[in-house]
C-alpha positions as CSV (number, residue, x, y, z in Angstrom):
1,M,2.9,7.4,3.9
2,Q,4.1,4.5,6.0
3,A,7.6,4.7,4.6
4,R,7.9,8.4,5.4
5,L,6.8,7.8,9.0
6,E,9.3,5.0,9.3
7,Q,12.1,7.1,8.0
8,H,11.1,10.1,10.2
9,A,11.1,7.9,13.3
10,L,14.5,6.3,12.5
11,T,16.1,9.7,11.6
12,L,14.9,11.2,14.9
13,S,16.0,8.1,16.8
14,I,19.5,8.3,15.3
15,F,20.0,11.9,16.5
16,M,18.6,11.2,20.0
17,T,20.7,8.0,20.3
18,L,23.8,10.0,19.4
19,A,23.0,12.6,22.0
20,V,22.4,9.9,24.7
21,A,25.6,8.1,23.6
22,S,27.6,11.3,23.9
23,L,26.2,11.8,27.4
24,G,27.1,8.3,28.4
25,V,30.7,8.5,27.2
26,V,31.3,12.0,28.8
27,F,29.5,11.2,32.1
28,G,31.1,7.7,32.2
29,L,34.6,9.2,31.9
30,I,33.9,12.0,34.4
31,S,32.2,9.7,37.0
32,G,34.6,6.8,36.5
33,S,31.6,4.5,35.9
34,Q,32.1,1.5,33.5
35,S,28.4,0.8,33.5
36,I,27.6,4.4,32.2
37,L,30.5,4.1,29.7
38,F,29.1,0.8,28.5
39,D,25.7,2.4,28.1
40,G,27.2,5.1,26.0
41,V,29.1,2.8,23.8
42,F,26.1,0.5,23.4
43,S,24.1,3.5,22.3
44,S,26.8,4.6,19.8
45,I,26.7,1.2,18.1
46,D,22.9,1.3,18.2
47,A,22.9,4.6,16.4
48,A,25.2,3.2,13.7
49,M,22.8,0.3,13.2
50,S,19.8,2.7,13.1
51,G,21.6,4.6,10.4
52,L,22.0,1.4,8.4
53,A,18.3,0.5,9.0
54,L,17.3,3.9,7.7
55,L,19.3,3.3,4.6
56,V,17.7,-0.1,4.0
57,S,14.2,1.3,4.7
58,R,14.7,3.8,1.9
59,L,16.0,1.1,-0.3
60,V,13.2,-1.4,0.1
61,V,10.5,1.0,-1.0
62,R,12.2,1.4,-4.4
63,E,10.9,-0.4,-7.5
64,T,12.6,-3.6,-8.5
65,S,15.6,-3.4,-10.8
66,Q,17.2,-5.6,-13.4
67,R,19.7,-6.9,-10.8
68,F,17.2,-7.2,-7.9
69,Q,14.2,-8.4,-9.7
70,H,12.5,-9.6,-6.4
71,G,13.1,-6.2,-4.8
72,Y,15.3,-5.3,-1.8
73,W,13.3,-6.9,1.1
74,H,16.0,-9.5,1.8
75,F,18.3,-6.7,3.1
76,E,16.1,-6.1,6.2
77,P,16.8,-9.4,8.0
78,M,20.5,-9.2,7.0
79,V,20.8,-5.8,8.7
80,A,18.8,-7.0,11.7
81,A,21.1,-10.1,12.1
82,L,24.2,-7.9,11.9
83,N,22.8,-5.5,14.5
84,G,21.9,-8.2,16.9
85,S,25.2,-10.0,16.5
86,I,27.3,-6.9,17.2
87,L,25.3,-6.0,20.2
88,T,25.5,-9.6,21.5
89,L,29.3,-9.5,21.2
90,L,29.4,-6.1,23.0
91,C,27.3,-7.5,25.9
92,F,29.6,-10.5,26.2
93,Y,32.7,-8.4,26.3
94,A,31.3,-5.9,28.8
95,F,30.2,-8.8,31.1
96,L,33.8,-10.1,31.1
97,N,35.0,-6.6,32.1
98,A,32.5,-6.5,34.9
99,V,33.6,-9.9,36.3
100,Q,37.2,-8.7,36.1
101,G,36.3,-5.5,38.0
102,L,34.6,-7.5,40.8
103,M,37.7,-9.8,41.1
104,E,40.0,-6.7,41.3
105,G,38.0,-5.1,44.2
106,G,35.7,-2.7,42.2
107,R,36.3,1.0,41.7
108,E,35.3,4.3,43.2
109,L,33.0,6.6,41.3
110,A,31.3,10.0,41.6
111,F,27.7,9.1,42.5
112,D,26.4,12.6,42.2
113,V,27.5,12.8,38.5
114,A,26.1,9.3,37.8
115,I,22.8,10.3,39.3
116,V,22.4,13.3,37.1
117,Y,23.2,11.2,34.0
118,A,20.7,8.5,35.0
119,V,17.9,11.1,35.5
120,V,18.4,12.8,32.2
121,V,18.8,9.7,30.1
122,A,15.8,7.8,31.8
123,V,13.5,10.7,31.0
124,T,14.7,10.9,27.4
125,C,14.4,7.2,26.8
126,F,10.8,7.0,28.2
127,A,9.8,9.9,26.0
128,M,11.3,8.4,22.9
129,A,9.7,5.0,23.6
130,A,6.3,6.5,24.0
131,Y,6.7,8.7,20.9
132,Q,7.8,5.7,18.7
133,K,5.0,3.5,20.0
134,R,2.4,6.0,19.0
135,L,4.0,6.7,15.6
136,N,4.3,3.0,14.8
137,Q,0.6,2.4,15.3
138,R,0.4,4.1,11.9
139,A,3.7,3.1,10.3
140,G,3.5,-0.7,11.2
141,S,7.3,-0.9,10.8
142,E,9.5,-3.8,12.2
143,F,12.5,-1.5,12.3
144,V,10.6,1.1,14.4
145,R,9.2,-1.7,16.6
146,I,12.7,-2.9,17.3
147,D,13.9,0.6,17.9
148,M,11.0,1.4,20.3
149,Q,11.8,-1.8,22.3
150,G,15.4,-0.6,22.5
151,W,14.4,2.8,23.9
152,L,12.0,1.2,26.4
153,M,14.7,-1.3,27.6
154,A,17.2,1.5,27.9
155,A,14.7,3.5,29.9
156,L,14.1,0.7,32.4
157,I,17.7,-0.2,32.8
158,T,18.7,3.4,33.3
159,S,16.0,3.7,35.9
160,A,17.5,0.7,37.6
161,L,20.9,2.4,37.5
162,L,19.5,5.5,39.0
163,L,18.0,3.5,41.9
164,A,21.3,1.7,42.5
165,F,23.3,4.9,42.4
166,V,21.0,6.6,44.9
167,I,21.2,3.7,47.3
168,A,25.0,3.5,46.9
169,S,25.2,7.2,47.5
170,L,23.2,6.8,50.7
171,L,25.4,4.0,51.9
172,D,28.6,6.1,51.5
173,G,29.9,7.1,54.9
174,T,28.0,4.3,56.7
175,A,29.1,0.9,58.0
176,F,28.4,-0.5,54.5
177,A,30.6,2.0,52.7
178,H,33.2,-0.7,51.9
179,W,30.7,-2.3,49.5
180,T,30.2,0.8,47.3
181,P,33.3,0.2,45.1
182,Y,31.6,-3.0,43.9
183,V,28.4,-1.2,42.8
184,D,29.6,-0.2,39.4
185,S,31.0,-3.6,38.3
186,L,28.0,-5.4,39.7
187,L,25.7,-3.0,37.8
188,L,27.6,-3.5,34.6
189,A,27.2,-7.3,34.9
190,L,23.5,-7.0,35.6
191,L,23.2,-4.5,32.8
192,T,24.7,-6.8,30.2
193,L,22.6,-9.7,31.3
194,C,19.5,-7.6,31.0
195,F,20.5,-6.3,27.6
196,L,21.5,-9.7,26.2
197,P,18.0,-11.2,25.5
198,V,17.2,-8.2,23.2
199,P,20.0,-8.8,20.6
200,L,19.6,-12.5,20.8
201,G,15.9,-12.2,20.0
202,I,16.7,-9.9,17.1
203,V,19.2,-12.5,15.7
204,R,16.8,-15.4,16.2
205,R,13.9,-13.6,14.3
206,A,16.3,-12.4,11.6
207,M,17.8,-15.8,10.9
208,R,14.3,-17.3,10.5
209,E,13.9,-14.9,7.6
210,V,17.4,-15.4,6.2
211,F,16.8,-19.1,6.1
212,L,13.3,-18.6,4.6
213,I,11.5,-20.5,7.4
214,A,7.8,-20.5,6.6
215,P,5.9,-18.2,9.0
216,D,3.1,-20.3,10.6
217,H,0.4,-17.7,10.6
218,I,0.8,-17.0,6.9
219,D,0.9,-20.7,6.1
220,R,-2.4,-21.1,8.0
221,E,-4.0,-18.2,6.1
222,V,-3.1,-19.7,2.8
223,H,-4.6,-23.1,3.7
224,E,-7.7,-21.4,5.0
225,A,-8.1,-19.3,1.9
226,M,-7.6,-22.5,-0.3
227,G,-10.3,-24.4,1.7
228,S,-13.2,-22.7,0.0
229,V,-11.5,-22.4,-3.4
230,M,-10.9,-26.1,-3.7
231,Q,-14.6,-26.8,-3.4
232,R,-15.0,-25.9,-7.1
233,D,-15.5,-28.8,-9.5
234,G,-12.4,-29.5,-11.5
235,L,-9.8,-28.5,-8.8
236,L,-8.1,-31.6,-7.7
237,D,-5.2,-30.7,-5.4
238,Y,-2.7,-27.8,-4.6
239,H,0.7,-27.2,-3.2
240,S,1.7,-23.9,-1.5
241,H,5.0,-22.4,-0.4
242,V,5.3,-19.3,1.8
243,A,8.3,-17.3,3.1
244,K,8.9,-14.0,4.7
245,T,12.0,-11.8,4.3
246,G,11.8,-8.3,5.9
247,R,8.5,-6.8,5.2
248,G,8.1,-8.9,2.0
249,H,6.0,-12.1,1.9
250,F,6.5,-14.6,-0.9
251,I,3.4,-16.7,-1.5
252,E,3.4,-19.3,-4.3
253,I,0.4,-21.7,-5.0
254,H,0.3,-24.4,-7.6
255,I,-3.2,-25.8,-8.3
256,V,-3.8,-29.1,-10.0
257,T,-6.9,-29.1,-12.2
258,A,-8.9,-31.5,-14.4
259,P,-7.7,-31.4,-18.0
260,D,-10.9,-29.7,-19.2
261,F,-11.1,-27.2,-16.3
262,A,-12.1,-23.6,-17.3
263,A,-12.6,-24.8,-20.9
264,G,-15.6,-22.6,-21.3
265,E,-14.7,-19.6,-19.2
266,G,-10.9,-19.4,-19.9
267,M,-8.7,-16.9,-18.1
268,A,-11.5,-15.0,-16.5
269,L,-12.3,-17.9,-14.2
270,L,-8.6,-18.3,-13.3
271,D,-8.3,-14.6,-12.4
272,T,-11.5,-14.9,-10.3
273,I,-9.9,-17.8,-8.3
274,R,-6.7,-15.7,-7.9
275,A,-8.8,-12.8,-6.6
276,E,-10.7,-15.1,-4.2
277,I,-7.4,-16.4,-2.7
278,A,-5.9,-12.9,-2.4
279,G,-9.1,-11.8,-0.6
280,G,-8.4,-14.3,2.2
281,L,-4.9,-13.0,2.9
282,S,-4.1,-10.3,5.4
283,I,-0.8,-9.3,3.8
284,P,-1.4,-6.0,1.8
285,P,-0.6,-6.3,-1.9
286,E,2.4,-4.0,-1.7
287,R,4.1,-6.3,0.7
288,R,3.7,-9.6,-1.0
289,W,5.0,-11.5,-4.1
290,F,1.9,-13.5,-5.0
291,T,1.8,-16.2,-7.6
292,V,-1.0,-18.7,-8.4
293,A,-0.3,-21.2,-11.2
294,F,-2.7,-23.8,-12.7
295,T,-1.7,-27.1,-14.3
296,A,-3.4,-30.3,-15.3
297,D,-0.2,-32.3,-14.9
298,P,0.7,-33.0,-11.2
299,H,4.3,-33.2,-12.2
300,W,4.4,-29.4,-12.6
301,A,2.8,-28.7,-9.2
């Protein structure tokens, strides 16, 4: 159910992003606005990355294979890192273009066309952000969450563009009209600086998973769950290892026992302990690779 919701949200987002991207490119060329053109190109790349995310979301729900015996979860942070890196480079390049435009004296643009674009796109982006937020309350998808944040940021930035275009249009024909050619380049510079934290944040989170950095909240959960388990007689020590990659969580626990532990109860007791530990974890079974091993030799722990 969650996978279907995720794929539906991403598919719709791809089509809507392509529509917004097309508007941005067309209106940007008609109005002569680099900021609108950048918005369209940014959306085009975002649509391509959403398509790749959709492909990966379909892949990760498959059963493991002989070649990928731990599943396909590790593709998620790889795609997220690629997405964030490309968007970061685009923002940097656009910022340099904006600075060059300011140094060359700016450019004239058709504010009436720009205003129409900003109104249409702002309404579309706010509607998509609200829809995806409501849908992700059931889907619980990292991909949809990232996509929803992108729509919300696009809505806020396009609203800022609308306000700036309206103000610049009102200044045209006044004593301040000589400043209006700088509006587009200035907006492009501000636009890129506002966009930049989003892809950088995506890269930072993705690289934590690529490098298998232990998530603090899962590590705490494991230690809290082990607290009551280790009260049993015969359990001497334990070592735990946790990692997160995409929606998958890898949890490995090695428990050191006394040599005669579970001598009378056998495997039933060991499975009871496993179930008790699992009951203290918030990660659902379908999103975790959970291993609990028992040994009387600390060397194997």
